Every structure is written in structure tokens, then in C-alpha cells.
C-alpha positions in Angstrom: 102.8 96.6 111.9 105.5 98.1 109.7 105.5 101.8 108.8 106.6 103.5 105.7 110.1 104.9 105.6 108.7 108.4 105.5 106.6 107.9 108.6 109.4 106.3 110.5 111.9 109.1 109.7 109.3 111.7 110.7 108.9 109.9 114.1 112.5 110.3 114.9 113.1 113.8 113.7 116.1 115.9 114.9 118.7 114.9 117.4 116.3 113.9 120.2 115.9 110.2 119.2 119.5 110.0 118.1 120.8 111.2 121.4 118.4 109.0 123.3 119.7 106.0 121.4 123.3 107.0 121.8 122.9 107.6 125.5 121.4 104.2 126.1 124.3 102.5 124.2 126.9 104.6 126.1 125.4 104.0 129.6 128.1 103.2 132.0 130.7 103.8 129.3 133.0 106.7 128.4 132.0 109.0 125.6 133.5 107.9 122.2 136.7 109.7 121.1 136.3 112.9 119.1 138.7 115.4 117.8 138.5 119.1 118.7 135.4 119.7 116.5 133.6 116.5 117.4 133.9 114.1 114.4 134.2 110.5 115.4 137.7 109.2 115.0 136.7 105.6 114.8 133.8 103.3 115.8 134.8 99.8 114.8 132.0 97.2 114.9 132.3 94.4 117.5 132.7 90.8 116.8 129.4 89.2 115.6 129.1 86.7 118.5 125.9 86.1 120.4 126.3 86.8 124.1 122.8 86.2 125.5 120.4 85.0 122.9 120.6 81.5 121.3 120.8 81.3 117.5 117.1 80.3 117.4 116.1 83.1 119.7 118.1 85.6 117.8 116.4 84.6 114.5 113.0 85.4 116.1 114.1 88.6 117.6 115.7 89.8 114.3 112.4 88.9 112.5 110.5 91.1 114.8 113.0 94.0 114.6 112.8 93.7 110.8 109.1 94.5 110.9 109.6 97.4 113.3 112.0 99.0 110.9 111.5 97.2 107.7 113.6 97.1 104.6 112.1 99.0 101.7 113.9 101.4 99.3 116.6 101.8 101.9 118.1 99.4 104.4 116.2 98.5 107.6 116.9 97.0 111.0 118.1 93.7 109.5 120.8 95.4 107.4 121.8 97.7 110.2 122.5 94.6 112.4 120.3 95.7 115.3 120.1 92.1 116.5 123.7 92.4 117.7 122.9 95.6 119.6 119.9 94.0 121.2 121.8 90.9 122.2 124.7 92.9 123.6 122.4 95.1 125.5 120.7 92.1 127.1 124.1 90.8 128.1 125.1 94.1 129.7 123.2 97.2 130.7 119.8 95.7 129.8 120.2 92.5 131.8 117.2 93.4 133.9 115.1 92.4 130.8 116.7 89.0 130.4 114.1 87.0 132.2 111.2 88.7 130.4 112.8 88.0 127.0 113.7 84.4 127.9 110.2 83.6 129.1 108.4 85.6 126.4 110.0 83.9 123.4 108.6 80.4 124.1 105.2 82.1 124.8 105.6 83.9 121.5 105.9 80.5 119.7 102.8 79.3 121.4 100.9 82.4 120.3 102.1 82.0 116.8 101.1 78.4 116.6 97.6 79.2 118.1 97.0 81.7 115.3 98.8 79.7 112.6 98.3 76.0 113.3 101.3 74.0 112.2 103.7 76.9 112.5 105.4 78.0 115.7 108.0 80.4 114.6 107.4 84.1 114.0 110.3 84.1 111.5 108.5 81.5 109.4 105.5 83.7 108.8 105.1 85.9 105.7 105.7 89.6 106.2 101.9 90.2 106.0 101.3 87.6 108.6 104.0 89.0 110.8 102.5 92.5 110.6 99.0 91.2 111.4 100.3 89.2 114.4 102.3 92.2 115.8 99.2 94.4 115.6 97.8 92.3 118.4 101.1 92.0 120.2 102.1 95.6 120.7 101.1 95.8 124.4 103.2 92.7 125.4 106.4 93.5 127.4 108.6 91.7 124.9 107.4 93.9 122.1 108.2 97.1 124.1 111.7 95.8 124.8 112.4 94.9 121.2 110.9 98.1 119.8 113.1 100.2 122.0 116.1 98.0 121.3 115.5 98.2 117.6 115.3 101.9 117.5 118.3 102.3 119.7 120.3 99.7 117.7 119.5 101.5 114.5 121.0 104.8 115.7 123.7 103.8 118.2 127.4 103.9 117.4 128.5 100.8 115.3 130.9 99.9 118.1 127.9 98.9 120.2 126.6 96.4 117.6 124.0 98.2 115.5 124.0 100.9 112.9 126.2 98.8 110.7 128.1 100.9 108.1 126.3 103.9 109.6 123.0 102.9 108.0 120.9 104.5 110.6 122.7 107.8 110.6 122.6 108.0 106.8 118.8 107.4 107.0 118.2 110.5 109.0 121.0 112.6 107.5 123.2 112.6 110.6 126.8 113.4 110.2 129.3 111.1 111.8 129.7 113.3 114.8 128.8 112.5 118.4 129.3 115.9 119.9 129.7 119.3 118.4 132.1 121.7 120.1 133.1 125.3 119.3 133.7 126.6 116.8 130.4 125.5 115.1 131.4 126.8 111.7 128.1 127.9 110.1 126.9 129.8 113.1 130.2 131.6 113.5 130.0 133.2 110.1 129.2 137.0 110.4 126.7 136.9 107.6 124.8 134.0 109.2 124.9 135.6 112.7 123.5 138.8 111.2 120.7 136.8 109.4 119.8 134.9 112.5 120.3 137.6 115.2 120.3 140.8 113.4 123.9 141.5 114.6 127.3 140.0 114.8 128.4 138.6 118.2 
């Protein structure tokens, strides 16, 4: 189920995925504070307190997220704290998914036990077993919810729970800027305008 770090980074190239994730996290919220040129003034992490998931549920969800964006030579979903984003999302703007998640997690345990007799927790499987299990679980609604939540949590602002220590942004080379505003700097330089446009604006 897991992908290589290179494959994952390639799948979220540019600002498209970053803005998608940020937009989800900021839904029904004001834009984060920026100075005149856009750098984030601050984005403190929230308290690490579960708001919807139980500790047992959170452990299973985190284990799935950790296989969606695994840890390899760089930190993955676990280190980025995406579980806190997913939990916070389920408690707020993603509450329409609460019932699906709450009903699917017990069903997940049954499916795990069926495939691995004597074990009923996804988090208790080896990484290889987890990947093999998820290959046959990708079309389930729970997986879709957690996949999106994992990616969004990896690249959201830390104030929304994920992207701890800006791990996600560092992974794709994103500056700690939410919105660029004039002047853009590089594009304003005459020599660069001339190189791009053939003239100076």
C-alpha cells in the first residue's frame, strides 16, 4: 500500500495539493495572519487532545495514515501528527463522516481478524501485512476518508493539528507562506522580466 517518498512527492507537485489541503483545513475559518508579503506570522499547534476518536480508534487510524504516507528517509504521517488533524476534522467541518468512521472501525477489526486469525487490530499487524491488507481495502469509504485526511493533515497549517514542525511543507520544499502578495520579488527584477517576457514591465 505504501508508496516511495519520490512517488508521493511527485503525486502532490506544485501548489495544487498544498492549496487543496490548506483550503480544507481553513473551511469556515478566517485566513491565517500574514504580513505585507505573505509570510506566516505564527501557526501554533493546538493541544494534543482527542475530540472525536477514542484512544483505541485513534491508534488504528494513525496506523492506517502511517501506511498512506510512511516514514522512510524522511518523516511521514505519524511524525507529522496527522492523527490530530483527522480527529479535529471529524469533530468539526468533517462531522458528516463521523458515522462512517465510527461504524467502519469495528468492521475493520472484523476484517483484520478474518484475514489474520487471532489478531483483530490493524495496528498490530506488521507493515508488510498492513500494506497487503490495505491493497484490498482501498475502495472502502473509510479508506477514502482517511486517505484524504492524511494528505490534508500532512500539508495543513500546524494550527489545525497536522504538519507538525512544518514537516509536510519541508517535504515538498514549500516556504512558510500562505499567500503571496505584491511585490513578488524575483518576478519584479528587470533582468528576470526581460528573460521571461522579453521586456521590462
